[in-house]
C-alpha positions as CSV (number, residue, x, y, z in Angstrom):
1,G,-6.6,42.4,-111.7
2,E,-7.1,42.2,-108.0
3,S,-8.9,44.9,-106.1
4,A,-9.5,45.0,-102.4
5,V,-12.8,46.4,-101.1
6,Q,-14.1,46.9,-97.6
7,E,-16.3,43.9,-96.8
8,P,-19.7,45.5,-95.7
9,Q,-20.7,42.4,-93.6
10,L,-17.6,42.5,-91.4
11,P,-16.1,45.1,-89.1
12,A,-13.9,48.0,-90.4
13,G,-10.6,46.9,-91.7
14,W,-11.8,43.6,-93.2
15,T,-11.3,43.4,-97.0
16,R,-12.6,41.2,-99.8
17,V,-10.3,40.5,-102.8
18,R,-11.5,39.1,-106.1
19,K,-9.1,36.6,-107.6
20,A,-9.1,34.3,-110.6
21,T,-8.0,30.8,-111.1
22,Q,-5.7,30.0,-114.0
23,S,-8.8,28.9,-116.0
24,G,-10.2,32.4,-115.4
25,R,-12.9,31.4,-112.9
26,G,-13.4,34.2,-110.4
27,Y,-13.5,33.7,-106.6
28,H,-13.2,35.8,-103.4
29,V,-10.9,35.7,-100.4
30,W,-11.3,37.8,-97.2
31,F,-8.5,39.4,-95.2
32,S,-8.7,40.4,-91.5
33,P,-7.1,43.7,-90.4
34,A,-4.2,41.5,-89.1
35,G,-3.7,39.9,-92.6
36,E,-5.3,36.5,-91.9
37,K,-6.8,35.1,-95.0
38,F,-10.2,33.3,-95.3
39,S,-11.6,31.5,-98.2
40,T,-15.3,32.0,-97.2
41,L,-17.2,34.8,-95.6
42,K,-18.6,32.2,-93.1
43,A,-15.0,31.3,-92.0
44,A,-14.2,35.0,-91.6
45,H,-17.3,35.5,-89.4
46,E,-16.5,32.5,-87.3
47,S,-13.0,33.8,-86.7
48,L,-14.4,36.8,-85.0
49,R,-16.0,34.6,-82.3
50,M,-12.9,32.4,-81.9
51,P,-10.3,33.1,-79.2
52,A,-7.1,34.4,-80.9
53,E,-4.9,31.5,-79.7
54,L,-7.2,29.1,-81.5
55,R,-7.1,30.9,-84.8
56,V,-5.4,28.8,-87.4
57,P,-2.8,31.0,-89.2
58,S,-2.8,31.7,-92.9
59,L,-0.5,29.5,-95.0
60,E,1.9,32.4,-95.4
61,Q,1.9,33.0,-91.7
62,L,2.4,29.3,-90.9
63,L,5.4,29.0,-93.2
64,H,6.8,32.3,-91.8
65,N,6.4,30.8,-88.3
66,F,8.3,27.7,-89.4
67,S,11.1,29.9,-91.0
68,L,10.2,28.4,-94.4
69,P,8.5,31.4,-96.2
70,Q,10.3,30.6,-99.5
71,Y,7.9,27.7,-100.1
72,A,4.7,29.7,-99.9
73,D,4.3,30.1,-103.7
74,A,5.1,26.4,-104.3
75,F,2.5,25.3,-101.7
76,L,-0.2,27.4,-103.4
77,R,0.8,26.4,-106.9
78,E,0.5,22.7,-105.9
79,G,-2.8,23.1,-104.2
80,Y,-1.6,22.9,-100.6
81,D,-3.7,26.0,-99.6
82,C,-5.7,24.9,-96.6
83,V,-3.7,25.1,-93.3
84,Q,-6.3,23.0,-91.4
85,W,-5.7,20.2,-93.9
86,L,-1.9,20.6,-93.7
87,L,-2.0,20.3,-89.9
88,Q,-4.0,17.1,-90.2
89,M,-1.2,15.4,-92.3
90,D,0.3,12.6,-90.3
91,T,1.5,9.8,-92.7
92,E,4.9,9.5,-94.1
93,E,3.3,9.2,-97.6
94,D,1.5,12.5,-97.2
95,F,4.6,14.3,-96.1
96,A,6.7,12.7,-98.9
97,L,4.2,13.7,-101.6
98,L,4.1,17.2,-100.2
99,Y,7.9,17.5,-100.2
100,R,8.3,16.2,-103.7
101,S,5.5,18.5,-105.0
102,V,6.9,21.7,-103.6
103,G,10.5,20.8,-104.1
104,M,11.4,21.0,-100.4
105,K,15.0,20.3,-99.4
106,G,15.7,17.4,-97.0
107,G,16.7,19.5,-94.0
108,H,13.7,21.8,-94.5
109,A,11.4,18.8,-94.8
110,K,12.6,17.5,-91.4
111,K,12.1,20.9,-89.8
112,Y,8.6,21.3,-91.5
113,Q,7.4,18.0,-90.1
114,K,8.7,18.7,-86.6
115,Y,7.0,22.1,-86.6
116,V,3.7,20.7,-88.0
117,E,3.6,18.2,-85.2
118,A,4.3,20.9,-82.6
119,E,1.7,23.3,-84.1
120,R,-0.9,20.6,-84.1
121,G,-0.1,19.7,-80.5
122,Y,-0.3,23.3,-79.5
123,L,-3.8,23.7,-81.1
124,V,-5.1,20.4,-79.9
125,A,-4.0,21.2,-76.3
126,R,-6.2,24.3,-76.6
127,G,-9.2,22.4,-77.7
128,W,-8.8,22.4,-81.5
129,S,-10.7,19.6,-83.2
130,G,-9.8,20.5,-86.8
131,S,-13.4,21.4,-87.3
132,F,-13.1,25.0,-88.5
133,D,-15.1,25.1,-91.8
134,D,-12.8,26.8,-94.2
135,G,-15.2,26.3,-97.1
136,H,-13.4,23.1,-98.3
137,A,-14.9,19.6,-98.5
138,Y,-12.4,18.7,-95.8
139,G,-13.2,21.7,-93.6
140,R,-14.4,19.3,-91.0
141,L,-11.7,16.7,-90.6
142,L,-13.2,14.9,-87.6
143,S,-16.5,13.0,-88.1
144,N,-19.3,13.4,-85.6
145,D,-17.9,10.7,-83.3
146,G,-14.5,12.4,-83.2
147,Q,-12.8,9.9,-85.5
148,P,-10.4,11.4,-88.0
149,L,-11.7,11.2,-91.6
150,F,-8.3,11.1,-93.1
151,G,-5.2,9.0,-92.0
152,G,-5.3,6.4,-89.3
153,G,-6.6,2.9,-90.0
154,G,-5.6,1.5,-93.3
155,G,-6.6,2.3,-96.8
156,G,-10.3,1.3,-96.9
157,G,-12.5,1.9,-100.0
158,G,-14.1,5.2,-100.9
159,G,-17.4,6.1,-99.4
160,G,-20.6,6.6,-101.4
161,G,-21.3,9.7,-103.4
162,G,-23.0,12.7,-101.7
């Protein structure tokens, strides 16, 4: 089962929860006193240095802000768990796949897309580059020269291995 413990490397009120994937592999997530969720300890530490208005909300908070909280479980089930990545979505194909995957109704889909664009605009206007490292391969969505790594500029082949 899940058990929350005080995270000793963070201020009082921060908790670490052990979870398991469906295959049984264990992993941790961290929660701030305000309920923000982080998938790495590093991301939790970085959030302490970040101004509040630039903090990217948790998935649950984002969908609540969009008045679409009923889709949170479907988003997580289908692997749409990184808010930074969701906010980088900008192609019709990406949105269409998301809506099909989570079973989103047409009216809700229109509302979701409008809100994502507004949220992205809000964060970008405050200096967000999409570069918060949330412990995912796509944690840094802008390359060093500021060009988006996803979307924009045709299909192109895959890069070399790493």
